[in-house]
Residue frames relative to the residue before (quaternion, step in Angstrom):
aa qw qx qy qz dx dy dz
M 1.0000 0.0000 0.0000 0.0000 0.00 0.00 0.00
T 0.6574 0.5262 -0.3050 0.4449 3.61 0.91 -1.04
L 0.6329 0.5138 -0.3330 0.4739 3.65 1.06 -0.78
L 0.6485 0.5324 -0.3147 0.4438 3.52 0.92 -0.89
L 0.6523 0.5319 -0.2854 0.4584 3.53 0.98 -0.90
L 0.6408 0.5166 -0.3043 0.4795 3.50 1.01 -0.90
V 0.6432 0.5158 -0.3201 0.4667 3.61 0.91 -0.87
W 0.6447 0.5330 -0.3105 0.4515 3.63 0.96 -0.88
L 0.6648 0.5066 -0.2791 0.4728 3.53 0.98 -0.95
L 0.6549 0.5214 -0.3155 0.4468 3.59 1.00 -0.82
R 0.7487 0.4316 -0.2243 0.4504 3.46 1.03 -0.95
F 0.8229 0.2414 -0.0692 0.5097 3.58 1.09 -0.87
G 0.6329 0.5888 -0.3333 0.3764 3.49 1.03 -0.89
L 0.6567 0.5272 -0.3295 0.4268 3.54 0.96 -0.98
C 0.6357 0.5323 -0.3219 0.4571 3.58 1.05 -0.75
A 0.6477 0.5019 -0.3274 0.4705 3.51 1.03 -0.98
L 0.6924 0.4905 -0.2969 0.4380 3.69 0.98 -0.59
A 0.4405 0.7683 -0.4071 0.2235 3.46 1.29 -0.43
P 0.6668 0.5061 -0.3308 0.4357 3.65 0.94 -0.96
I 0.5592 0.5849 -0.4036 0.4269 3.67 1.11 -0.44
A 0.6629 0.4991 -0.3430 0.4402 3.65 1.04 -0.36
M 0.4130 0.6963 -0.4858 0.3296 3.50 1.25 0.08
A 0.5613 -0.6351 0.4383 0.2991 3.48 -1.12 1.01
S 0.4891 -0.6272 0.4711 0.3814 3.67 -1.03 0.40
P 0.6247 -0.5441 0.3811 0.4105 3.53 -1.13 0.76
P 0.4599 -0.6762 0.5045 0.2769 3.65 -0.92 1.02
S 0.4674 -0.6211 0.5556 0.2952 3.48 -1.29 0.50
V 0.0874 0.8144 -0.5661 0.0927 3.51 -0.63 1.09
L 0.5190 -0.6249 0.4487 0.3726 3.67 -1.11 0.23
L 0.1528 -0.8027 0.5750 0.0416 3.44 -1.11 0.99
A 0.4581 -0.7336 0.4404 0.2409 3.48 -0.90 0.91
R 0.2996 -0.6524 0.6689 0.1928 3.62 -1.40 0.54
E 0.5825 -0.5702 0.4515 0.3629 3.56 -1.37 0.34
A 0.4909 -0.6439 0.5134 0.2842 3.54 -1.00 0.80
T 0.3916 -0.7054 0.5332 0.2544 3.62 -0.93 0.64
E 0.5828 -0.5793 0.4235 0.3814 3.61 -1.14 0.50
G 0.8210 0.2258 -0.2066 0.4820 3.56 -0.95 0.81
I 0.3295 0.7757 -0.4985 0.2030 3.68 1.13 0.36
D 0.4437 -0.6807 0.5249 0.2535 3.46 -1.17 0.84
P 0.2762 -0.8253 0.4606 0.1746 3.68 -0.41 0.98
A 0.4210 0.7579 -0.4387 0.2366 3.47 1.43 -0.41
P 0.7516 0.4336 -0.2773 0.4125 3.74 0.71 -0.81
Y 0.6655 0.5285 -0.2574 0.4600 3.60 1.43 0.08
W 0.3551 -0.5810 0.6739 0.2868 3.38 -1.44 0.25
V 0.2002 -0.7693 0.6052 0.0418 3.57 -1.11 1.03
S 0.0302 0.7724 -0.6306 0.0693 3.47 -1.08 0.97
E 0.5438 -0.5747 0.4798 0.3791 3.52 -1.18 0.24
K 0.4175 -0.6638 0.5683 0.2489 3.57 -1.22 0.82
L 0.2715 -0.7932 0.5359 0.0996 3.48 -0.45 1.28
D 0.3431 -0.7299 0.5622 0.1831 3.52 -1.12 0.93
G 0.3780 0.7484 -0.4587 0.2944 3.58 0.65 1.23
V 0.5285 -0.6025 0.4735 0.3654 3.45 -1.21 -0.47
R 0.4250 -0.7478 0.4548 0.2306 3.52 -0.50 1.21
A 0.0197 -0.7882 0.6129 -0.0516 3.56 -1.02 0.99
I 0.1630 -0.7923 0.5847 0.0626 3.49 -1.00 0.92
W 0.2043 -0.7784 0.5914 0.0506 3.63 -0.72 1.20
D 0.2368 -0.7882 0.5633 0.0739 3.61 -0.64 1.13
G 0.6283 -0.5054 0.3599 0.4693 3.61 1.17 -0.08
R 0.7919 0.2170 -0.1334 0.5550 3.58 1.23 -0.32
A 0.8038 0.1394 -0.0157 0.5781 3.64 1.19 -0.73
L 0.2629 -0.7454 0.5827 0.1887 3.54 -1.04 0.73
R 0.0025 -0.8145 0.5765 -0.0653 3.62 -0.77 0.93
F 0.5475 -0.5908 0.5106 0.3007 3.38 -1.48 0.63
R 0.6435 -0.5044 0.3709 0.4403 3.60 -1.20 0.08
S 0.5936 0.5666 -0.3738 0.4322 3.58 1.22 -0.32
G 0.5389 -0.6015 0.4089 0.4250 3.58 1.32 -0.48
R 0.5337 0.6087 -0.4143 0.4159 3.53 1.31 -0.21
P 0.5668 -0.6330 0.4352 0.2977 3.53 -1.19 0.75
V 0.3481 -0.6613 0.6104 0.2623 3.63 -1.11 0.71
H 0.2546 -0.7734 0.5582 0.1595 3.67 -0.67 0.93
A 0.1426 0.8030 -0.5623 0.1368 3.41 0.50 1.30
P 0.6438 -0.5501 0.3537 0.3974 3.62 -1.19 0.51
D 0.6174 -0.5628 0.3630 0.4126 3.57 -1.00 0.60
W 0.6541 0.5204 -0.3585 0.4157 3.58 0.83 -0.83
F 0.6428 0.5438 -0.3549 0.4064 3.64 1.04 -0.57
V 0.7639 0.3514 -0.2293 0.4903 3.49 0.86 -0.81
Q 0.6624 0.5218 -0.3666 0.3932 3.64 0.93 -0.51
A 0.5904 0.5329 -0.3562 0.4905 3.62 1.38 -0.03
L 0.5643 0.6020 -0.4196 0.3784 3.66 1.17 -0.36
P 0.5663 -0.6085 0.4613 0.3103 3.59 -1.23 0.64
S 0.5532 -0.6534 0.3868 0.3427 3.58 -1.00 0.62
Q 0.5356 0.6353 -0.4060 0.3804 3.69 1.09 0.02
A 0.5184 -0.6495 0.4517 0.3247 3.51 -0.84 0.88
M 0.0297 -0.8041 0.5923 -0.0412 3.51 -1.03 0.94
D 0.1573 -0.7498 0.6350 0.0997 3.69 -1.09 0.57
G 0.2473 0.7710 -0.5551 0.1904 3.59 -0.76 0.96
E 0.5361 -0.6155 0.4854 0.3134 3.48 -1.42 -0.39
L 0.3399 -0.6606 0.6230 0.2448 3.58 -0.97 0.66
W 0.0179 -0.8575 0.5001 -0.1191 3.54 -0.56 1.14
L 0.2191 -0.7608 0.5983 0.1234 3.59 -1.03 0.78
G 0.6380 -0.4231 0.3642 0.5304 3.54 1.06 -1.05
R 0.6808 -0.4920 0.3328 0.4287 3.51 -1.25 0.38
G 0.8552 0.1446 -0.1768 0.4653 3.41 -1.19 0.91
R 0.6414 0.5318 -0.3672 0.4134 3.50 1.01 0.58
F 0.2106 0.8243 -0.5078 0.1352 3.52 1.28 0.61
A 0.6679 0.5207 -0.3267 0.4196 3.64 0.79 -0.99
E 0.6349 0.5071 -0.3197 0.4874 3.65 1.01 -0.77
L 0.6711 0.4945 -0.2978 0.4652 3.58 0.89 -0.89
S 0.6311 0.5097 -0.3366 0.4781 3.66 0.92 -0.77
G 0.6589 0.4854 -0.3455 0.4592 3.62 0.83 -0.64
V 0.6192 0.5246 -0.3533 0.4653 3.71 1.03 -0.67
V 0.7893 0.4273 -0.2131 0.3861 3.53 0.52 -1.30
R 0.6594 0.5395 -0.3002 0.4290 3.63 1.30 -0.50
K 0.4598 0.6739 -0.4492 0.3642 3.65 1.33 -0.20
Q 0.4357 -0.6710 0.5452 0.2502 3.48 -1.09 0.76
V 0.7378 0.2430 -0.1673 0.6071 3.53 1.13 -0.50
P 0.3048 -0.7962 0.4870 0.1898 3.62 -0.18 1.19
V 0.2693 -0.7314 0.6008 0.1778 3.58 -1.15 0.62
D 0.4686 -0.7290 0.4361 0.2426 3.56 -0.45 1.31
A 0.6380 0.5239 -0.3420 0.4490 3.61 0.80 -0.79
E 0.6874 0.4730 -0.2958 0.4651 3.58 0.89 -0.74
W 0.7081 0.4786 -0.2838 0.4347 3.48 0.90 -0.84
R 0.5120 0.6433 -0.4051 0.4000 3.59 1.31 -0.33
A 0.6812 0.4456 -0.2929 0.5015 3.69 1.14 -0.38
V 0.6051 0.5862 -0.3677 0.3936 3.63 1.09 -0.36
R 0.1311 -0.7787 0.6087 0.0769 3.56 -0.99 0.77
Y 0.2821 -0.7128 0.6135 0.1895 3.69 -1.11 0.60
L 0.0304 -0.8259 0.5623 -0.0278 3.56 -0.31 1.21
I 0.1860 -0.8458 0.4914 0.0920 3.60 -0.29 1.13
F 0.1426 -0.7960 0.5836 0.0738 3.53 -1.18 0.67
E 0.7993 0.1543 -0.1046 0.5713 3.60 1.20 0.02
L 0.2416 -0.7554 0.5933 0.1378 3.56 -1.29 0.61
P 0.3632 -0.7836 0.4625 0.2004 3.60 -0.04 1.28
D 0.8792 0.0250 -0.1073 0.4636 3.41 -0.99 1.20
A 0.3475 0.7218 -0.5011 0.3272 3.56 1.23 0.51
P 0.4860 -0.6617 0.4739 0.3184 3.68 -1.07 0.62
G 0.7346 0.4657 -0.3398 0.3578 3.43 -1.40 0.18
D 0.5878 -0.5497 0.4133 0.4260 3.60 -1.17 -0.06
F 0.7391 -0.4233 0.2914 0.4356 3.51 -1.35 0.05
S 0.5612 0.5744 -0.3888 0.4516 3.62 1.07 -0.63
Q 0.7029 0.4438 -0.2900 0.4742 3.56 0.69 -1.03
R 0.6574 0.5144 -0.3366 0.4358 3.63 0.91 -0.66
V 0.5727 0.5687 -0.3598 0.4682 3.56 1.19 -0.66
M 0.6445 0.5115 -0.2822 0.4933 3.62 0.92 -0.91
A 0.6813 0.4581 -0.2961 0.4880 3.62 0.88 -0.94
M 0.6139 0.5413 -0.3582 0.4494 3.69 0.97 -0.52
R 0.6480 0.4949 -0.3377 0.4702 3.53 0.98 -0.95
A 0.6699 0.5313 -0.3037 0.4203 3.56 0.84 -0.92
L 0.6501 0.5204 -0.3141 0.4559 3.51 0.96 -1.00
V 0.6763 0.4794 -0.3227 0.4568 3.57 0.84 -0.86
A 0.6475 0.5287 -0.3419 0.4292 3.54 0.87 -0.76
S 0.6965 0.4675 -0.2659 0.4750 3.53 0.90 -1.00
A 0.6399 0.5127 -0.3767 0.4310 3.76 0.96 -0.59
D 0.1258 -0.8534 0.4966 0.0963 3.51 1.14 -0.74
V 0.3386 0.7091 -0.5012 0.3623 3.54 1.10 1.13
P 0.4759 -0.7106 0.4340 0.2832 3.59 -0.55 1.03
W 0.7577 0.3624 -0.2281 0.4925 3.66 0.98 -0.71
L 0.6224 0.5142 -0.3688 0.4607 3.51 1.20 0.27
G 0.1249 0.8041 -0.5749 0.0861 3.69 -0.68 0.96
A 0.3840 -0.6766 0.5598 0.2854 3.55 -1.30 0.02
V 0.5328 -0.6045 0.4893 0.3335 3.59 -0.93 0.89
A 0.4615 -0.6703 0.5058 0.2863 3.60 -0.90 1.02
Q 0.0906 -0.7759 0.6239 0.0215 3.52 -0.88 1.04
A 0.0061 0.8211 -0.5697 0.0350 3.50 -0.87 0.71
R 0.3331 -0.7135 0.5432 0.2913 3.76 -1.06 0.52
V 0.2221 -0.7572 0.6111 0.0624 3.59 -1.07 0.99
P 0.4172 -0.7713 0.4194 0.2347 3.68 -0.46 1.13
N 0.8530 -0.0103 0.0567 0.5188 3.51 0.77 -0.84
R 0.7406 -0.4423 0.2617 0.4328 3.56 -1.33 0.11
A 0.6334 0.5419 -0.3342 0.4398 3.59 1.06 -0.86
A 0.6528 0.5024 -0.3301 0.4610 3.60 0.91 -0.77
L 0.6496 0.5253 -0.3227 0.4448 3.50 1.03 -0.86
T 0.6635 0.4985 -0.3161 0.4596 3.59 1.03 -0.78
A 0.6525 0.5118 -0.3272 0.4531 3.48 1.11 -0.68
R 0.6230 0.5155 -0.3293 0.4874 3.63 1.10 -0.67
L 0.6172 0.4946 -0.3732 0.4849 3.73 0.93 -0.77
A 0.6920 0.4993 -0.3179 0.4133 3.59 0.67 -0.82
E 0.6163 0.5453 -0.3213 0.4687 3.57 1.19 -0.74
V 0.6671 0.5024 -0.2768 0.4753 3.52 0.98 -0.94
L 0.6714 0.4637 -0.3103 0.4878 3.67 0.86 -0.77
A 0.6391 0.5329 -0.3365 0.4409 3.62 0.97 -0.70
D 0.6768 0.4846 -0.2314 0.5036 3.55 1.31 -0.58
G 0.5836 -0.5991 0.3541 0.4185 3.52 1.34 0.06
G 0.4412 0.6687 -0.4678 0.3734 3.77 1.18 0.39
E 0.5622 -0.6352 0.4488 0.2812 3.44 -1.39 0.35
G 0.7130 -0.3653 0.2839 0.5268 3.53 1.01 -0.67
L 0.5633 -0.6205 0.4442 0.3169 3.63 -1.24 -0.22
M 0.2699 -0.7011 0.6373 0.1717 3.55 -1.50 0.31
L 0.1661 -0.7844 0.5955 0.0502 3.45 -1.02 0.96
H 0.0252 0.8074 -0.5878 0.0448 3.69 -0.46 1.04
R 0.4962 -0.6845 0.4655 0.2618 3.48 -0.68 1.29
A 0.4708 -0.6988 0.4723 0.2587 3.55 -0.93 1.15
D 0.7545 0.3998 -0.2417 0.4609 3.65 0.92 -0.71
A 0.4761 0.7020 -0.4450 0.2872 3.63 1.22 0.09
P 0.3948 -0.6556 0.5703 0.2984 3.67 -1.03 0.73
Y 0.6352 -0.4858 0.3794 0.4653 3.58 -1.28 0.00
L 0.0560 -0.8181 0.5702 -0.0501 3.49 -0.82 1.23
T 0.2097 -0.7447 0.6139 0.1567 3.55 -1.21 0.26
G 0.6909 0.4330 -0.3390 0.4694 3.52 -1.37 0.28
R 0.6295 -0.5715 0.3654 0.3790 3.49 -1.32 0.20
S 0.0018 0.8361 -0.5338 0.1266 3.66 -0.60 1.19
D 0.5164 -0.6355 0.4956 0.2894 3.49 -1.32 0.52
A 0.4768 0.6819 -0.4059 0.3780 3.39 1.45 0.03
L 0.7120 0.2493 -0.1270 0.6440 3.60 1.47 -0.46
L 0.0089 -0.7935 0.6068 -0.0456 3.51 -0.76 1.09
K 0.2145 -0.7295 0.6267 0.1702 3.61 -1.17 0.57
L 0.1266 -0.7869 0.6028 0.0370 3.48 -1.06 0.88
K 0.1591 0.7777 -0.5815 0.1780 3.67 -0.44 1.24
P 0.5796 -0.5712 0.4392 0.3806 3.59 -1.31 0.31
W 0.7708 0.2028 -0.1602 0.5824 3.64 1.30 -0.02
Q 0.3595 -0.6754 0.5591 0.3195 3.49 -1.21 -0.02
D 0.2189 -0.7807 0.5710 0.1286 3.59 -1.20 0.24
A 0.0686 0.7772 -0.6247 0.0311 3.57 -1.14 0.52
E 0.4355 -0.6895 0.5196 0.2548 3.53 -1.40 0.06
A 0.0020 0.7786 -0.6273 -0.0168 3.46 -1.24 0.48
V 0.4427 -0.6567 0.5396 0.2858 3.64 -1.26 0.27
V 0.3854 -0.6931 0.5417 0.2786 3.64 -0.98 0.76
T 0.1917 -0.8023 0.5630 0.0504 3.43 -0.92 1.06
A 0.8216 0.0116 0.0623 0.5666 3.55 1.07 -0.62
H 0.2391 -0.7207 0.6144 0.2143 3.70 -1.17 0.38
L 0.2038 -0.7596 0.6125 0.0797 3.50 -0.98 1.03
S 0.4939 -0.6925 0.4561 0.2616 3.57 -0.90 1.04
G 0.4865 -0.6721 0.5127 0.2207 3.42 -1.24 0.68
Q 0.1698 -0.7553 0.6136 0.1558 3.66 -1.18 0.33
G 0.7820 0.3397 -0.2354 0.4666 3.53 -1.32 0.13
R 0.8373 -0.0109 0.0868 0.5398 3.60 -0.78 -1.16
F 0.7454 0.3823 -0.2334 0.4938 3.60 1.10 -0.57
A 0.2571 0.7815 -0.5135 0.2438 3.63 1.23 0.40
G 0.8036 0.2272 -0.1905 0.5160 3.57 -0.72 1.04
M 0.6877 0.3547 -0.2378 0.5871 3.52 1.35 0.12
L 0.7369 -0.4273 0.3406 0.3980 3.36 -1.48 0.02
G 0.2502 -0.7654 0.5757 0.1419 3.62 -0.85 0.91
A 0.7386 -0.1587 0.1646 0.6342 3.57 0.95 -1.00
L 0.3823 -0.6373 0.6225 0.2453 3.35 -1.59 0.31
E 0.2345 -0.6661 0.6753 0.2130 3.60 -1.27 0.70
V 0.0058 -0.7983 0.6014 -0.0322 3.53 -0.78 0.96
R 0.3199 -0.7242 0.5888 0.1631 3.54 -1.36 0.64
M 0.3279 -0.7219 0.5780 0.1931 3.66 -0.91 0.77
A 0.6857 -0.5086 0.3163 0.4136 3.48 -1.30 0.37
D 0.6658 0.4845 -0.3075 0.4769 3.69 1.21 -0.45
G 0.6145 -0.6107 0.3091 0.3923 3.56 1.34 0.22
R 0.5482 0.6042 -0.4116 0.4063 3.56 1.17 -0.22
R 0.2553 -0.7832 0.5595 0.0919 3.53 -1.15 0.83
F 0.0554 0.7749 -0.6273 0.0548 3.61 -1.11 0.64
R 0.4299 -0.6881 0.5138 0.2786 3.58 -1.25 0.15
I 0.1968 -0.7161 0.6598 0.1146 3.45 -1.41 0.76
G 0.0659 -0.8422 0.5349 -0.0127 3.60 -0.57 1.03
T 0.7447 0.3642 -0.2139 0.5168 3.62 1.16 -0.15
G 0.6648 0.5150 -0.3907 0.3744 3.50 -1.35 0.25
F 0.6010 0.5829 -0.3691 0.4036 3.63 1.24 -0.07
S 0.4066 -0.6340 0.5802 0.3098 3.60 -1.20 0.64
D 0.6448 -0.4710 0.3938 0.4553 3.58 -1.29 0.07
A 0.6361 0.5345 -0.3495 0.4331 3.57 0.97 -0.79
E 0.6446 0.5112 -0.3179 0.4712 3.61 1.07 -0.78
R 0.6874 0.4937 -0.3070 0.4354 3.50 1.04 -0.66
R 0.5939 0.5188 -0.3377 0.5139 3.53 1.38 -0.38
A 0.7766 0.1094 -0.0492 0.6184 3.68 1.02 -0.78
P 0.0438 -0.8413 0.5385 0.0185 3.60 0.24 1.22
P 0.7171 -0.4379 0.3537 0.4110 3.48 -1.32 0.20
A 0.4601 -0.7174 0.4221 0.3090 3.58 -0.62 0.89
V 0.6062 -0.5466 0.4407 0.3736 3.52 -1.21 0.51
G 0.7245 0.3360 -0.2720 0.5368 3.62 -0.55 1.05
A 0.5853 0.5963 -0.3721 0.4043 3.59 1.21 -0.16
Q 0.3570 -0.7269 0.5365 0.2375 3.51 -0.93 0.69
I 0.0986 -0.8108 0.5770 -0.0015 3.57 -0.85 1.00
S 0.3064 -0.6884 0.6180 0.2241 3.47 -1.40 0.34
F 0.1009 -0.7931 0.6005 -0.0133 3.38 -1.16 0.96
R 0.3583 -0.7054 0.5698 0.2222 3.54 -1.14 0.60
Y 0.1003 0.7897 -0.6052 0.0053 3.68 -1.19 0.39
R 0.3318 -0.7154 0.5815 0.1999 3.58 -1.27 0.15
G 0.8478 -0.1320 0.0278 0.5130 3.54 -0.09 1.31
L 0.4697 -0.6638 0.5138 0.2735 3.53 -1.36 -0.25
T 0.5429 -0.6205 0.4887 0.2852 3.44 -1.29 0.60
A 0.6311 -0.5249 0.3281 0.4674 3.63 -1.03 0.17
T 0.6722 0.4597 -0.3163 0.4866 3.67 1.18 -0.11
G 0.5751 -0.6389 0.3309 0.3893 3.53 1.38 0.19
L 0.5258 0.6269 -0.4309 0.3807 3.55 1.13 0.33
P 0.6239 -0.5661 0.3664 0.3950 3.65 -1.03 0.70
R 0.3067 -0.7266 0.5899 0.1734 3.65 -0.95 0.99
F 0.8553 0.0648 -0.0707 0.5092 3.55 -1.22 0.79
A 0.1147 0.8141 -0.5565 0.1197 3.65 0.77 0.93
S 0.0329 0.7816 -0.6221 0.0313 3.53 -0.97 0.89
F 0.5711 -0.6102 0.4590 0.3014 3.51 -1.11 0.92
W 0.2029 -0.7827 0.5812 0.0918 3.51 -0.98 0.89
R 0.7286 -0.3223 0.2865 0.5321 3.49 0.50 -1.33
V 0.5194 -0.5661 0.5060 0.3920 3.59 -1.24 0.24
R 0.3243 -0.7581 0.5358 0.1815 3.52 -0.94 0.92
E 0.2184 -0.8183 0.5204 0.1091 3.60 -0.07 1.29
P 0.4894 -0.6501 0.4971 0.3012 3.63 -0.95 0.81
L 0.1248 -0.7996 0.5868 0.0257 3.53 -0.83 1.01
């Protein structure tokens, strides 16, 4: 019996334990929402990319969850040894396509040839963010790797210029802007040193029920009942395509939704379905 158990563990148990070997989620800087009327002068401003965040520690590329990114060898072997934080990116409006590429256990070279790694931070690097911006530009230039780039950072003098820049990005299909304090040292956790500026806010919730549609949506999804991290539940009835109403996100799935401010009771106002949040 003992021998049989040992054989089973050797054949199957080690594989079952493999996920436990996953690295802990790396500590990274997380953004807060920018307040209305913010003065952009103390910040570097960049476009908020609709990509997949990836952290390079000098040896391995990982998602925010700590799971490895199964990129082709040629993609990671060309990266410099310095730690970097950035986004895997295909282009505006191509998040779903990108997610499908980078989540594959066996990478497809032809798909990865279109992926870029655009960095916006150097973990644990000295100096303030202005100095790290210059260091990132120099690092990318010296590495001379076609798929490695630095997110474009610019100084914006006033609110009017910031509003114009946001409108330009949105008109071109972008999501919004990021503002990073120029004088900030390298930080981790959620901080006012990094802000996101968008025409909407977004958050995550877990699907708890499907509510049937009526009228044009008869026989399809009418709304999702979802649960937020604090346990409160509410309904999302807009933002779905007809295909998504016919095959809605499963109960238990985590979704991202967009909204505009909060109600008097603290629930998201004008919540609209955005996309299923795939585990990475």
